[in-house]
Every structure is written in structure tokens, then in C-alpha cells.
C-alpha positions, 0 to 999 in steps of 0.5 A: 901516141896519137893526140889527146890519146890518154896512155892505155894504163889511165882506163879503168880495166873494168870498163871492157866487159870482156862477155860483151866484147869477146869478139871485137877484142879478137880484132882490136886487141886489149890496148886498143880497146882501152884507148877507145874507152877513154874517148868522146865522140861527137856526131853532128847530125843524126839523119840516117848516116849519123845514126849507122856511125853512132850505132857502130861506135856505140857498140864498139864500146867507146867512153861516150857518144853526144850527138847534136841534132836539134832539127825535127823529124820529118816523114822521109827521115824514116827512110834510113833512120831506123831508131825513128817512128812515125809518132816521132814526126815533129820531135827533135831527131837527137832527143829521140835517138838518145834513149834508143841508141843508149840501149845498145850498150850500158857501158856507153852514156849517150847524151844530146847536146840540145839546141834549137831548130835551125841552129848549128854547131859552133867551136865552142860546142865541140871542145872536150871530144877526141873526135868529132864527125860532121855528117851532112853539113855544108862545106863552110861549116866543116871548113870552120870547124876543121880549122880549129880542130887541125890547130887543137889535136882533135880528130876531125871526120866529115861525111855524107850521103846523097842517093847512090854517092857517098863522100868522107873525109879524114883529118887526123891531125898533122902528126897522127901515130898509127900504132898497128897499121895493118891488125895482122899478128906479127909473123915469126919463124925458125932460122937455120943460118945468119951470115957473118958479114955486112948483107947478114943474110938469114935463111929460115926453115924451109918448112914454110916460107917467111912472109916478110916484106922489104922494109919490115923489121924482125928481132931474133931469140933463141939464137946460138952462137951469135947471141947479140942478136937475140933481143936486139933492136929492131932490124930493118929486112931486105927480102932475097927469096921465100926462105931468105932476108937480109937485115944488115951488118953482122960482121962483128957479132960471134959465129952463128952456131944453131937455133933461133927464131925471128918475129916481126917487129910491128913498127908505128907509123907517122901520118901528116894529115892536110887540113880541109882547107888545103885538102880541098885545093890538092886532095889525096884520094883513097879509090874505092872501085879501080873500075871507076879510077877517074871518078873521085876527081868528078866527085870532088867537084860535085859535092863542092857543087852541090854544097854551093847550091844549097846555100845559093837555094837555101835547099837540095835540088829537086829529084831528077830536075834538069834545071837544077841539074845544069845549075849543079853541072855549071858550078862543078865545071868551074872547080873542074873543068874535065867532069863526067857530066853524066855522073854530075848529072845523076848526082844532083837528080838523086842528091835529095835522095837517101838509101839504106844501103850506101848508108850501112857501107859509109856508116860502116866504113866512117865508124871504123875511122872514128875507132882508129881515130880513139885507138890508134889502130889500122890505117886510117883512109888518106884522105878523101873517099868517094863511093858510088853505086850507080850500076844499081840503078833501074835499067829503065830510068824513072821519070822526074814525076815518078821521083816527087815525093808522096808523104811516105816514109820511103821518100827518101829511096822514091826520090832516087828509084822512083814510085815504080820500082818501090812497088817492086821492092815492096813486093819482092819475096825474100829467104833469109837464111841466119839472123846473126849479126849479118842477118840483124843488119839485112833485116835492118836495112830490108826494113828501110827499104820496105822490102817484102812490106807490099801486097805480094811481098814477105821475108822469110827469116830463119835461125835456130839459135838463141841470144846469147850475151856476146851476140849483143855487141855486134847483133844490134836487134838484140838487147839484154831482155831478149837473152835466151830467146830466139833469134829469128824470133826477136829479129823480126819483131824488131824491124816490124817495130822499125817499119809497121808495113813489115807486119804480117810480112815477115814470117821467122822459123826456127827450123834449120836449113838442110836434108832434114828439113826439106819437107818445110823448105821443098817445092812449095816454099821455093815457089813462093820466093824470088830469091835467098840471102845467107847470112851463114857462119858455116861453109856446109850450110852456105853449100846446101843453100847454094845446092838448093838455089841452083835446083830452084833457079834462084838467085843467092847473095853470099857475104862473109866477115873475118875481123875487119875483112869481108866479102860479097858474092852474088849468085844469079841462075843462068849467069854466074858460077854458084857459091860451090864452083870455087873453093877455099883451100883447106886448111893446113893441118899440124901433123899429128907427131908434132902435137904429140912429141915435138911441139914448137908453137903455141898453137901446137900445145893448144892443140895438144890440150884440147885433145888431153880435154877429151881424153881425160873427161870426154871419152872415159866417161862414155866409154864407161857409160857404153859398158855399163848400158850397151849388151856385149860391149866388150866383146864388140868394141874391144875386139876392133879397136886395137887398144884393148889393153889402154881401154880395158885399164881406162874402164878399170881406173874409172870404175875401180881404182880411182873412182872418186868418192869425195872431191879431195880425191879429185884433187889427188887424181889431178895432181897425179895427171900433173906428174904423168903429163908434164914430168914422167911423159917428158922424161920417158921421151928424153930417155928414148931420144936423150938431148945429145941424140944424132940423126943417122946423118949425124945431125944433131936430133934435137934441132931445127923445128924440134925443140928439146923439152925439160920435165917440170917439177910441181909447185902449188905456189906458180899459178900455172901448176895450180890452175891445171889442179883446180881445173882438171879436179873440177871437170872430173869431180863434175864426171862424177857428179861431185860437187866442185870447188875454187878456193885455191888454198884447199887445192895447194893444201892437198896437192902438197900431201900427195905422195907421187909414186916413183918412176922409171923411164921403160927402155925400148919404148919407141917414138914416132918421129914423122906421121909416115912413120908406122905408129908404135906398137899400142897396148895390145895384149894377150888374152890372159891380161885382158882377162885379169883386168875384165875380172876387176870391173864390176858387173854392169848389173850391179851398177844398175842406173850408175852413169857418169857424165861426159864434159860437153865442151863449151867456150862461152861459160867462164865458170865451167873450167873448160877454156881455164884447163885448156890454157893451163894445161897448154901452158904448162906443155908450152914450158916443157918445151920452152915455147912462149905461153899465152893468155886465157883470151888468145887460148880461147880464140885458138881452141874455140875456133872463134871468129873475130868479128866487129860491128863495123865490118859487118854494116859495111858487107850488108849495105854492098849486098843490099846494093846488088839486091837492088839488082836482082829486084830489076832483073838485071840479065848481064854479068857486068851488071854485078859486083863481087866484094872485098874489103879490108877496113884495117888497111882500107881496101875496096876491091870489086870484080865482076862474078865469074860466069858459069862454066859452059860443058857441051854435049854435041852442039849444045853448051849447057852450064850447072843451071841447066836440067832434064825434066820428065814429068808424070813419074816415067818408067826407066825405060821411058827415059833411056828411049828418050836419051837414045831418040832426042841426043843419040846418047847411050845411058850406061848407068843411073843413080839416084843419091847413093843408090844405084838404079840401073846399069849396064851390066847388072844382069838381064833379070834385074834390067828386065824387072827395072827398065818398065819400072815407074821411077818412084816405085824403082827408088823405093825398090832400089832403096828398100824405104818409101819415098816421103810423102813431101818428096814431090820430084826425084834428082837422078844423075846418068852416064852416058856415051855418044855413038863413038862410046866415048863418055859425054857429060850431061846435066842432071834429070829432075823427074816429077812423080 
């Protein structure tokens, strides 16, 4: 274990509150969370960067956060320190920050180390902490503190931001153990052979690539014949191909027969860190931008020169002052002859400034390094990191006079961008879609930047969701007192409190974006904004906003996170492709016959149990309600379903034969369901396909991915068996409005008394082997059988007002038995098929399709988005001015690329992109539009459509054509669609198919008809 890390066993399990940390647990896991919950963190300096780091580690759930910063609050601190208010000016920074930071997480105590203004941190003050973080501290003091931490097994990080520049240094000691360098799920797969020789070549099933790399380690289970491999010490892999790898000498082992699963083993990695004193002389750089390969060496000298300048002059260089910049350049050249003079000069110009987006990037990154230090999870950064976003400066550089402080809360930003550009930021008008994790961070940064706070500025924010407990771990504008309130409303109020200039300039909405709200977000709304930022968690809404931005020619900033991974994309009208121009490949679906009959992985059994949840507690109740409320339900529905017998039997069961009157009857029903699902159905499958069955080629049928199951015999003392009965009985009771029960003794007593009818497998039952095979004949039955079943049903009129309650799946309520049922059912099926069972936490993530999330990634990604926002405000118009970003904090990795240019199409000699369109004003007639294409472009229109309506085509016949050609577009659309155009609609988007003089089809932009 890493130095000074307690073992996971020493930590009180209750310190991790699963409701609060649910998304983060999927990123870090319980062991890492426990180690974090035993780590005390000290952060020195809580101006912008220090408080961003403190916020993120506090949300993550460390044992305690202590801060040291006795300096008085100054007006320019309000540029980036989001916990400070104007009334705090003159008070101790730390003293003011502590109570506001402590609000973020009730499980993390926050304290102030105290001290007097001008007092520096000393070695005596840092003892008792597992991680020490110095922010903006001179290098001489960093060296003094690090000399002690390096010798005493305390993890050390130093970081600072200067304008659009950032720097960080890590020293986790001479021997740091990283338990899991990547955080990725261990790879696993089925094997079909292992050769018995010096190499030990393993061949895997050719359905999926093994995904291993040279140097990975694997172990084995379920191997028949070469049993020595089962549970062996991890063996090192050499990859030979996508389906083969070697594991070393197997020549003394038994002969391989069949079966086997390989599982990748995460091996700890031991890292040796140099002290800062040693590292300054021979630095190792972590590259943040491969297009700036030479930049780290320049900035390594530059930041040291800056520190030396502070020592010599007792201050930072003045904003954009040539004399101070020349002095810093001379100091840098003493350290490194070959420096980029422009970069050093710019560093000197900006050094007294502070901008929120750079602080978000560096604060997110450094906070994750703190968590790595105390959890030993993910690979630490080695060892110096330099970051800059000089591209974010305005095209017209500000003057020295323009950058002087004016006694404003924005002085930190003005020192970098100048007052003229600050006015542009203040008068920008932006629309934020979503105010969850990304949205909260975005609004915080915008409030610090002063975005929309000017006389013409505005921020619109919309989100239809309300605040839940699990949001509090990473949506930092929300507090426990806000639970149940609308996210957009609370977020808007929170940032207006951070920066009172936003009062009256930030408007919250609850209407979601979509076709149904185009009366809210229509022409007038989009005319009143300059751009859109998405903070969404689903692709459909992103694509819709992308389409709106393309139509209204508005720039769009797009981003997303998945655990430690994040990405950003900037979409600029007439310049880049749009979000929808490229799409992720679709998720690979599990074949339905695998889920139904041949599972071989826990994901398959979880998917099966999720389907069973609907089949038992949702669909039957819906069918009963439809039967009782819809006239002719039996005739209309059953006629077309092809499953008459099953549906009728289900109605009879739920309304007559198995309709419970007491909760005990629900337990009996659950016990019989257990028997059917995990015993009878398995016995039937093995009767149809015995364990010794062979394929048409004579090979064993149950081999490779097909695992032969075994039926389960109910045992009320088995916790998995009883968990199924408890959850199923409670959900069945919910359907009928009966009160549930949780006392295990009652369930055991009733379940053990149930007499289970004798089961005999049926002959002639066909099993679907592959999805391509015809499905076995279902429950079609003759009309005689159907009429007998119908006779058993009570007449709907006899049950007037009676309804069942279908269960609405909700993953986040731990008291509703939903995830309990899915976990128990999935694990019992896994036991049928000898698959490793999963805990409730893992099952919940897979069944609930939960996206893992952590505050650090969100913070960093939003910082990158805001650096692009500066460029949009400046109106930059070259592709190379912008950057799309990709990060993975676990590795760590940063990657940037130029956005992809909008694809060019052509008609005649005219080039066009998705951003182009033809506009017709004044509600023209159809004929006028067709004639315009012929006269102006020499193109023949063959078809005209709007939405799903075909308005006209060259083959519709003379009578219809003569009728439609003279019609104005608005009337034509109403005529064809047989619906009036809503009053808020001011334009129609029309598409045409056209051909040239050679009768070749030609692609042209869409048409906008203003009505």
C-alpha cells in the first residue's frame, strides 16, 4: 500500500453514504473510497485555485480538509474565489471560506489552520496530514516543505495559475504503490484451446477480440483438462493476434480438453518520485498538448523566473508591463537558453491575472491527483505539468492601459483580457441547456467571468429536473435544503448570490427543449441570444439542440463526461461540422436467445432479470387495466398479438386464480415464481437439450459460450433465495395495493409451507438456438380454448373502478424493492448457469444504465469549454483558432484536435455546407419557388416536402398539381397535413429534390419559407 495509507479494513463503512456517493462509487470503487475517507488533506492558499481543489476533494469524501490562508480578502479575489462576497473584503480568506466549504459535504469536516496576515506555512504545521497541497506559494517555500514531505512519506503537490497559464508538480515519495493504474474493468473472455508447450499459446473464442496488451497479466478458471491453470498465479501475456496470446511454459501441465475463462489481473505499479529540488534540475514533463511539444521546457524556466521576480521585487509583474516582462525574460534565460521569448513575455504580462476557466482546468486536474495520492487508484501525473490556453486571448491584444486594475471584482480577468474585452463578455447572451453537474460548474465559471452581467447581457438556463440526494455529490450549487426544488431555479439563484451583477440577468426555465416547446424557444428567443451551451446527459436532446443551432446559425459548445473521461466540442457556424455530423457507433446488443436461454456473463442475467421485472410487475397490470377500461380490448388486442393464450391466461391469473387478498398469498405466489423461473424452466431446457446433446457436426452442444445450467432447489436459508421471495412478494403486493412486509422470518415461514405442484418436462418443446432461427410456435390456440378462458374472466362492468398499479421502475429509491428484485433474480439465474454473481451496487449500475461521474472531471471539462467560449465571444473565424478536447484523468491523458471543417457539397459551380440554406420571404406560392430554381439555378424541382408531408411531386397528376401550384406555402402545408399551422410558427423548413439539365439528381441546401 502507498505510504501512510491505512488499510481499507480500518475505516468505518458508515463513513461512505451510498446515497450521496452513488455515481462516484462507480468510478472509484469501495476500497479507494474507504482509503480516501481516512485521509486528511491540507491546502495552503485558497484564492481561486486552492478553493477549486478544496471544493472537489470535499465533494469526493476525504476524511477532512484543512485550509491555511490568513491573508485578507481583496476585491480582485472575487474574480475566481466563488465562496467570497464583497462584504468579506478585509476578512481572513480562510476564515470566510471554511463555513461555506463545509456546507458541501456533511461527512467531511473543514477547518482553518489560523495564522496572521503575512504568516507563512512551516514544517511544524503540516504534520498529521496525508497530502499537502501548496497553491501559489514561492518556490523557496515549496522546496522547504517538500524536503520534509519527501523524507517523511507525506504526499506533496504544488500548483499555481497565472492568467491563461497553469503549473503543477507531484511528489508522492520514493516508493508509491498505484493499485490500479487505469481504472478500466478487467478484461475477461472464453478460451477454446491452450497449447501444451514452452510458449503456452491461448486461443480465445472468435466472437470478440481479447483486448489484452503485451505485459498484461491473466489468470484462469473453468479450464477442463489443464486444471493447473485454474486459479494459477497471474501469468504475463504476450499478444500474438486479436484472438491469441501466450502465457509461458505449459509443457508440464495436463492436456487441455475444453472450456475455460481468462480474466485480466490488475497488477500494482510501484512509482519512484523525485523530490522538487532534484526535479527542478532534471524535470520529467507530462505533456498536455502535443501541438506544444516545446512549451513545457519554456514554462519550466518561466515559472521559476516568475518566482524569483517575486522574491526580488516583493510583488508580481504589472499587467502587460514591458519593463517587468524584460526582467522575467532575462531571469528565464539564465535557467534555459532556448526559451520561447513570446511565451515568457505573455506569462509575465498575465502573471498578476487570474481567470476562472484555467482555475477550473487546473483545479479539477490537481484535485484528482490529491485523490490518487490518498486512494492509490489511477496513475499519478509524473511529475511536472504545464498548461496554457494562449489561443483564448483576443485577436487584438489589449494594451497596458486597458489591463490596469479598476477596483472591480473582474480585475483578475481584466489583467489578462483588458477592459474592452471584459465589456464584450458582460454583454454576451448565452443559453445554457441543463443545470446538472456540468451546468452547475458552467454557471459558476460564468458568474466569475461576469458573462451576461452587462446592460445588454443575459443568461438563460433551463432544466425540468428537480434536485435529488445523489446530485449533491457533484452538482455543487445545490445543498440538502434544496432537495425537491427545480435545478435551474436554485442554480440561477446560487450564482446570482456569488455575483450580484447577475441579478436580473439570469433567467431560469423549466420547459425542456424539444419540438413541443418551440413556442417558447422560437425565432424571437434565438434572435435574443449569441450562443448555446449544452449541459445534457442524453444524445437525443443534444442532437435536437444541434439542429436548432444549425438552423438559427448559433455557435454551440458541447461536452460530456464518463467517470474520469471527458470530451469537449465546439461548433461554429459556417466553419465546423455540427454535433450530429458524426455519431458514435451503436451499442452492441446481446442476442435475445443468449439472454433467454444461453447466458454466459452477469450482464446477460441482469438484462434477463430487468425483462422479468417488466413481465411480472408492469405489463400484466397494464393489460388488466386495459381490459377493464377499454371497450373491445379482447377483440382488438388479442386478434393481432399472436399470443392469445398467454395473454388470456395472464388476465385470468391476475384477475381470478392468483388474485391475492392477503400479503401471505403474495409470498406464496413469489415462492411458485421461484420454482418456475429457476427450477422448472431449467429442467425443461435440459430435457429439450440434455447435457450430452451434440450439434449436427457431432460437437458437444453445451460448449464454448453455451454453459449447461443446473436447476436450483429452494432453500429459505440461502440469502439469495430469500431475497428473491421478499422482493417479488412486495412488488406483487404493490400491484394489488396490499401493504408490504420486510421481516425475513415471516417470508421463511410461509415460503417453507408452500406445496409446490409436481413438474414433468414436456416433450417436443423447441428451443431457439440462434436469433436467426424461427421463434418456437407461441401460444396460439383454437377458438374453443380461447372462449373457455374468456368465460373465466369477470365482466369489466362487475369491477367498475377497480385497477391494478403497474410498477414504475425507479433505480434510486432503495426502499422500493426494484433493484433488490433485479439483483436477486439476476444472481439466481447466474447460479443456474454457474456465472459469478454480482453485488447490488454493480447490478444497479448495469440495470439502471447509470453513468459514472466524479466532480473533478466535470470541473476540468467545463474549464475547457469556457476557454473556447472566450474565442466565440471574440468572434474568431479560423478553424485553427478552436480546439476539441479529450481527457482521461485516470491515465492521465490530455488530447486536443482542431474541429473538423464542415463538409463541402456542390451544385453547379457553387459550394455549400450544412450551414447554408435558401430563404424565401413573404409566404410565396409553390409555383414561385419551383420557377425560381429553374430561372436562377437551372435546376428542375421533382419533389417538395415539409416534415413528413409530401407537398408536391412531378408525378402526382395534373388535377392535384394545378390545385397546389398556385397555393401559398402556409395554405399548402395546412391543406396537405390537414392541420392548422400553430400561431407561433413564423417559418417552414422545406426540402426539395432537384435535377440538373442532364437529369442527374443534385443535392442542394434546405429551404426556409418565411410566412
